[in-house]
C-alpha positions in Angstrom: -7.8 -11.9 -14.0 -8.6 -14.7 -11.6 -7.6 -14.3 -8.3 -6.8 -17.6 -5.8 -6.6 -18.1 -2.0 -4.9 -20.5 -0.4 -6.8 -23.3 -0.4 -5.9 -25.1 3.2 -8.6 -24.3 5.9 -6.3 -25.6 8.6 -3.8 -22.7 7.7 -6.3 -20.3 8.8 -5.8 -20.8 12.8 -1.7 -20.6 12.4 -1.6 -17.0 10.7 -2.8 -15.0 13.9 -1.2 -17.4 16.7 1.5 -19.6 15.8 5.0 -18.6 16.0 7.3 -19.7 12.6 9.2 -22.0 14.4 5.6 -23.5 15.4 3.8 -24.0 12.2 6.8 -24.7 10.5 7.2 -28.1 12.2 3.1 -28.8 12.1 3.3 -28.2 8.4 6.6 -30.7 7.3 5.3 -33.4 4.7 8.2 -36.3 5.5 8.3 -36.9 2.0 9.0 -32.9 0.9 9.8 -31.6 4.2 10.7 -28.1 2.9 8.1 -26.6 0.7 4.6 -26.6 2.7 6.6 -23.6 4.8 8.0 -22.1 2.6 4.4 -22.5 0.5 2.7 -21.1 4.5 5.6 -18.1 4.9 5.2 -16.6 1.5 1.3 -16.5 1.8 1.1 -15.9 5.6 3.7 -12.6 4.6 1.6 -11.8 1.4 -2.2 -11.4 3.7 0.0 -9.5 6.0 1.0 -7.1 3.5 -2.3 -7.1 2.5 -3.3 -6.3 5.6 -1.1 -3.4 7.0 -2.3 -2.2 3.7 -5.4 -2.3 3.9 -6.7 -2.2 7.9 -8.3 0.5 9.2 -7.6 0.0 12.9 -6.8 2.6 14.8 -3.8 0.3 16.5 -3.1 0.1 13.1 -1.2 2.0 10.2 -4.1 5.0 10.1 -4.0 5.6 6.4 -7.4 6.5 5.9 -6.9 9.1 8.0 -3.3 10.1 7.5 -5.1 11.3 3.4 -8.2 12.2 5.1 -11.2 9.3 3.5 -12.3 8.8 6.4 -13.0 10.0 10.5 -14.3 8.6 13.6 -17.4 9.8 15.9 -15.5 8.9 19.0 -12.5 7.9 19.3 -10.6 11.4 18.5 -7.0 10.4 19.7 -6.1 8.2 15.6 -7.7 11.5 13.2 -5.9 14.2 15.1 -2.8 12.1 14.7 -2.4 11.3 18.2 0.7 8.3 17.0 1.8 7.8 20.3 -1.1 6.7 22.6 -2.1 3.0 21.1 1.9 3.1 20.0 0.8 2.9 16.3 4.5 2.7 14.9 5.4 0.3 16.8 3.1 -2.0 15.4 3.3 -0.7 12.1 7.4 -1.7 12.4 6.5 -5.1 14.0 3.9 -6.0 11.7 6.7 -6.0 8.7 9.5 -6.8 10.2 8.0 -9.9 12.3 5.1 -11.0 9.4 6.6 -9.9 6.8 10.4 -9.6 6.4 11.3 -12.5 8.7 8.7 -14.8 6.8 10.0 -14.2 3.6 13.1 -14.6 4.7 12.9 -17.6 6.2 10.7 -18.8 3.2 13.9 -17.3 0.9 16.3 -20.1 2.7 13.6 -23.0 2.6 13.6 -22.6 -1.0 17.4 -22.6 -2.3 17.2 -25.7 0.5 15.3 -28.0 -1.7 16.5 -30.6 -3.6 13.1 -31.4 -4.5 13.0 -27.9 -6.8 14.5 -27.1 -10.0 16.7 -24.4 -10.4 13.9 -22.7 -13.0 11.2 -23.1 -10.2 13.7 -22.0 -7.5 14.2 -18.5 -9.5 11.0 -18.1 -10.0 9.6 -18.4 -6.8 13.3 -16.3 -4.9 11.4 -13.8 -7.7 8.0 -13.5 -6.6 9.4 -13.6 -2.6 12.0 -10.3 -3.5 9.0 -8.9 -5.1 6.5 -8.6 -2.0 10.0 -8.0 0.1 10.8 -4.8 -2.0 7.3 -3.5 -1.7 7.8 -4.2 1.7 11.2 -2.6 2.3 9.6 0.6 0.3 6.7 1.0 3.1 8.6 1.0 5.8 11.2 3.8 4.4 8.1 5.1 3.0 7.3 5.7 6.9 9.6 6.2 8.6 12.7 7.1 6.9 15.7 6.1 7.4 15.7 2.3 8.9 17.3 -0.7 9.6 18.2 -2.5 5.9 21.9 -3.7 5.6 21.9 -5.3 8.8 18.2 -6.2 9.3 17.2 -9.3 9.4 20.0 -10.6 11.3 19.3 -12.7 13.7 22.6 -13.0 15.7 22.4 -8.7 14.8 19.4 -6.9 17.9 21.3 -3.9 17.3 21.0 -3.4 13.3 22.2 0.3 12.3 20.2 2.4 10.3 20.7 2.5 6.6 20.0 5.8 4.9 16.5 6.1 3.2 17.8 7.2 -0.4 20.9 4.6 0.1 17.7 2.7 0.3 15.1 3.1 -2.2 18.4 3.4 -4.7 19.4 -0.6 -3.9 15.3 -1.5 -4.3 15.8 -0.1 -7.6 17.8 -2.1 -8.5 16.9 -5.8 -7.0 14.0 -4.8 -9.1 15.4 -4.0 -11.9 17.2 -7.8 -11.8 13.9 -10.0 -10.6 12.9 -9.9 -14.3 15.5 -12.7 -14.7 14.2 -14.8 -11.5 10.2 -14.5 -12.5 10.7 -15.9 -16.2 12.7 -18.5 -15.2 10.2 -21.0 -14.8 7.0 -22.3 -12.5 6.8 -20.8 -9.3 4.3 -20.4 -6.7 1.2 -21.6 -7.6 -1.5 -22.4 -4.9 0.1 -20.3 -2.5 0.2 -16.9 -4.5 -2.6 -14.9 -3.4 -1.9 -12.1 -6.1 -2.0 -14.1 -9.3 -2.1 -17.7 -8.8 1.3 -18.5 -10.4 1.0 -16.0 -13.6 3.9 -15.4 -14.1 3.4 -12.9 -16.7 1.8 -11.0 -14.6 4.3 -10.5 -11.5 6.7 -9.6 -14.2 3.9 -6.5 -14.6 3.9 -6.2 -11.1 7.6 -5.6 -10.4 7.9 -3.1 -13.4 4.7 -1.2 -12.4 6.5 -0.9 -8.7 9.7 0.3 -10.2 7.0 2.6 -12.2 6.0 3.7 -8.6 9.6 4.1 -6.9 11.0 5.6 -9.8 8.6 8.5 -9.9 8.9 9.2 -5.8 11.9 10.3 -6.3 11.6 12.6 -9.8 12.8 15.9 -7.5 15.0 14.0 -4.9 17.1 12.2 -7.7 15.8 13.1 -11.3 18.6 11.3 -13.5 17.8 7.8 -11.3 13.7 8.6 -11.4 14.0 9.0 -15.3 16.2 5.7 -16.0 13.8 3.6 -13.3 10.5 4.4 -15.0 11.7 4.4 -18.7 12.7 0.9 -18.0 10.2 -0.2 -15.9 7.6 0.9 -18.8 10.0 -0.5 -21.3 9.5 -3.9 -19.6 5.8 -4.3 -19.7 4.3 -2.2 -17.1 -0.5 -2.9 -16.3 -2.3 -2.2 -18.9 -5.4 -2.4 -17.7 -7.3 -3.0 -14.6 -6.9 -7.4 -15.2 -3.5 -6.7 -14.3 -4.7 -4.9 -10.7 -2.1 -6.4 -7.9 -4.7 -7.4 -5.1 -5.2 -9.7 -2.8 -8.8 -11.7 -2.1 -9.8 -13.0 1.4 -11.9 -15.3 2.5 -16.1 -15.1 3.8 -15.0 -16.2 7.1 -13.1 -14.8 10.0 -9.7 -15.2 10.4 -9.5 -14.7 6.6 -11.3 -12.6 6.0 -10.2 -8.1 4.8 -9.6 -6.6 7.8 -12.5 -3.9 7.0 -15.0 -6.1 7.6 -13.6 -7.2 10.3 -13.6 -3.2 11.9 -17.1 -2.1 10.3 -19.2 -5.7 10.5 -18.0 -7.9 12.8 -17.0 -5.6 15.0 -20.7 -4.5 15.6 -19.6 -1.0 16.2 -19.9 2.5 14.8 -16.5 4.2 14.7 -15.8 5.2 11.1 -17.5 7.7 8.7 -17.0 9.1 5.4 -14.8 12.3 5.9 -15.7 15.3 5.1 -12.8 16.5 3.4 -13.0 13.9 0.6 -16.6 13.9 0.6 -16.9 18.2 0.0 -14.6 17.1 -2.9 -16.4 14.3 -4.7 -20.0 16.4 -4.4 -17.9 19.5 -5.9 -17.3 17.2 -9.4 -20.2 15.1 -9.2 -17.9 11.8 -9.2 -19.9 8.9 -9.7 -17.6 7.1 -7.5 -19.5 8.4 -4.7 -21.8 5.8 -5.1 -19.5 2.8 -4.7 -17.4 4.6 -1.7 -20.3 6.3 0.2 -23.4 5.1 1.7 -27.0 6.5 0.7 -28.0 6.3 4.4 -29.1 9.9 4.1 -31.0 9.4 1.3 -30.0 8.7 -2.1 -27.4 10.8 -3.8 -26.8 12.9 -0.5 -23.9 12.5 1.1 -22.4 15.1 4.0 -18.7 13.6 5.7 -17.9 14.1 8.9 -16.1 17.1 10.4 -12.7 15.7 10.1 -10.8 14.9 13.7 -14.2 16.4 15.2 -16.8 14.3 17.6 -19.2 12.9 15.1 -23.2 11.2 15.6 -22.9 8.6 13.8 -26.7 8.5 12.0 -26.4 12.2 11.5 -23.3 11.8 8.5 -22.5 9.4 5.3 -21.0 6.3 6.4 -19.3 3.7 4.6 -19.9 2.3 1.5 -21.4 -0.9 0.2 -17.8 -2.5 -1.3 -16.6 -2.2 1.9 -18.9 -4.5 4.1 -18.1 -7.7 2.1 -15.0 -10.1 4.1 -14.2 -11.0 0.7 -13.7 -7.3 -0.3 -9.9 -7.3 -2.2 -7.3 -5.4 -1.0 -5.3 -3.5 -3.5 -1.5 -3.6 -3.2 -1.1 -1.7 -7.0 -4.0 -0.9 -9.5 -3.8 0.6 -12.8 -5.1 3.2 -12.2 -2.2 4.4 -9.8 0.4 3.6 -12.9 -1.7 5.5 -15.7 -1.5 8.6 -13.4 2.6 8.2 -12.7 3.2 8.0 -16.3 0.8 11.0 -17.1 2.9 12.9 -14.5 6.1 11.2 -16.0 5.2 12.6 -19.5 4.6 16.3 -18.5 8.8 15.7 -17.5 9.3 14.8 -20.6 10.5 11.0 -20.0 10.1 9.2 -22.9 7.2 6.8 -22.4 4.4 6.0 -24.8 1.4 8.8 -25.1 1.1 11.8 -23.6 0.5 13.4 -20.0 -3.5 14.2 -21.1 -4.0 10.9 -22.5 -2.7 8.8 -19.5 -4.3 11.1 -16.9 -8.1 10.7 -18.5 -7.0 6.7 -18.6 -6.1 6.9 -15.4 -9.7 8.3 -14.1 -11.9 5.8 -16.4 -9.4 2.8 -14.9 -11.1 4.1 -11.5 -14.4 4.6 -12.7 -15.3 2.0 -14.5 -13.3 -0.4 -11.5 -15.9 0.8 -9.4 -18.6 -0.4 -11.5 -19.2 3.1 -13.0 -20.2 2.6 -16.9 -18.3 4.9 -20.1 -21.2 7.4 -20.3 -20.0 8.7 -16.9 -16.6 8.9 -17.8 -17.6 10.5 -20.8 -19.3 12.9 -18.7 -16.9 13.5 -15.7 -14.5 14.2 -17.9 -15.7 17.2 -19.5 -16.0 18.9 -16.6 -13.5 22.1 -16.5 -12.6 21.3 -12.9 -11.8 17.5 -14.4 -10.7 18.7 -18.1 -7.2 17.9 -18.0 -5.3 21.1 -17.8 -1.7 20.5 -16.6 -1.8 21.7 -13.0 -1.1 19.9 -9.9 -3.4 20.8 -8.5 -5.5 18.9 -10.6 -2.9 15.6 -11.2 -2.9 15.3 -7.6 -6.9 15.9 -6.5 -7.8 13.5 -9.5 -5.3 11.0 -8.7 -5.9 11.1 -4.6 -9.4 10.0 -4.7 -8.3 6.9 -7.2 -6.6 5.6 -4.2 -9.1 6.2 -1.7 -9.4 2.5 -1.4 -5.6 2.8 -1.1 -5.0 4.6 1.5 -1.3 4.9 2.3 -0.7 5.7 -1.4 -2.9 8.5 -1.2 -1.2 9.4 1.6 2.1 10.0 0.1 1.1 11.4 -2.6 -0.3 14.1 -0.7 3.4 14.6 0.7 4.6 14.1 -2.5 2.5 16.8 -4.0 1.2 19.2 -1.4 -2.5 18.5 -2.6 -4.4 18.4 -2.4 -5.7 20.4 0.6 -6.2 18.6 4.2 -7.9 20.4 6.8 -6.1 20.3 10.1 -8.3 18.5 12.9 -10.7 19.9 14.1 -9.8 19.0 17.9 -6.5 19.1 17.9 -5.2 21.1 15.1 -2.3 18.7 14.6 -0.9 19.2 11.0 -0.9 15.7 8.4 2.2 13.9 9.9 4.7 13.3 7.6 6.5 10.5 8.8 6.0 7.9 11.7 8.1 8.5 14.7 10.2 5.8 15.6 9.5 2.8 18.1 9.4 3.4 21.8 11.5 -0.4 21.7 14.0 1.3 18.9 14.1 4.0 21.4 15.1 2.2 24.5 16.4 -1.0 22.9 18.4 0.3 20.2 19.5 3.5 21.2 22.7 5.0 20.3 21.5 3.5 16.6 18.5 5.3 16.8 20.3 8.6 17.4 22.2 8.6 14.6 19.2 7.9 12.5 17.3 10.4 13.9 20.0 13.1 13.4 20.4 11.8 10.3 16.9 12.3 8.9 17.1 15.4 10.8 15.0 15.5 14.3 12.7 12.1 14.9 9.0 14.2 14.6 5.9 13.6 13.0 6.9 16.6 10.5 10.2 15.7 9.2 9.9 15.2 5.4 11.0 12.3 3.8 13.8 12.2 1.4 11.4 12.7 -1.2 9.3 14.9 0.4 11.4 18.0 -1.1 9.0 20.5 -2.8 5.9 21.4 -5.0 6.5 20.4 -8.2 5.2 22.3 -11.0 
């Protein structure tokens, strides 16, 4: 799949230093006063979403810690799940609402008012906006639970009510089922599309694969809707190879570089290590992906993860692998391996999807190993191991799924919450259990207090150990 990144270099600095109004004014074309701003807003929102999913920074989402893929050397609050010292919930909340959803809402309004576009072009652009917006909403729900939704993004309402999380999911699924018509209408964003460069067939697969994800997330909390959603998504067409992956490519120069590079290389710091949690699992399986995930700084083929949540000497433990040190490392939003794991579980639950659970499971592992530079021979040898060869257990399925999501850590954390596997450890320093959600931002407690209290009561308490609506019990 050919990837694209925005070609207007001058826009790069604007992403990090201008308000919506400022960059709209700076990018106005007197002959077409709205389309440039719409293109820019769509690009900026997509990159901001990708940044949120990829960033390892201790001020951001902490997903690589929540899934216990990484640990730290000396800064121990975050891998011990102190989410309030740096106001991580506030940062994630503002990043997605302000820098993703509000930009998309502005882009939508500009497109609808643009008289230079045909209706087909408008519809296609609105379809692309809709997919990214739905993705962002689902991340917010899967992070916090109930959130402002129906009354959010309204400039005249600074105190929006919180909507029920299951109700939001149901609406997001409904929106995804309707978006195919828009995406099929005509030509959408092209240069501004940093995922597929305007390939609308790929956008259709992305939308359906996202619908598959949401459908499988609610397999126990709403099994009937889950089954219907998954079967419709698969019928309409999901990813069929790594060439379909929904990824954002970054440029080689700051500030439009992958946030991984910014914290691992540009910072000049030595803060992050591979966690013993995942290193130990992968060592036990002689997993070929270790060569990509991890560095050989301890010697060729020698991998020793840092103690999760403990104080670690940087030189004594395994570092993060070379692919993550590149400024142009792509950001993964959704990939083929995830699709195949979800299809495997759907088949195991007797949903009407083509193929059997074992084949989809093997396809998922193959897709992941090949993506990370492995060979077919490595795939064959790996699948032949008794601990990897398909046995239908949740423990095996969830562990392999988790390993494959190493560079999509939000999904690694989410599938652990859903399937209660693999076994994660208590952080050494504080012994705090892995959060099941983020607590609500301090600003919400202070500025939107009445609605905050109602939401907290509705979900069972604003606590890191309050499970989300889809996190109900272990699947058998």
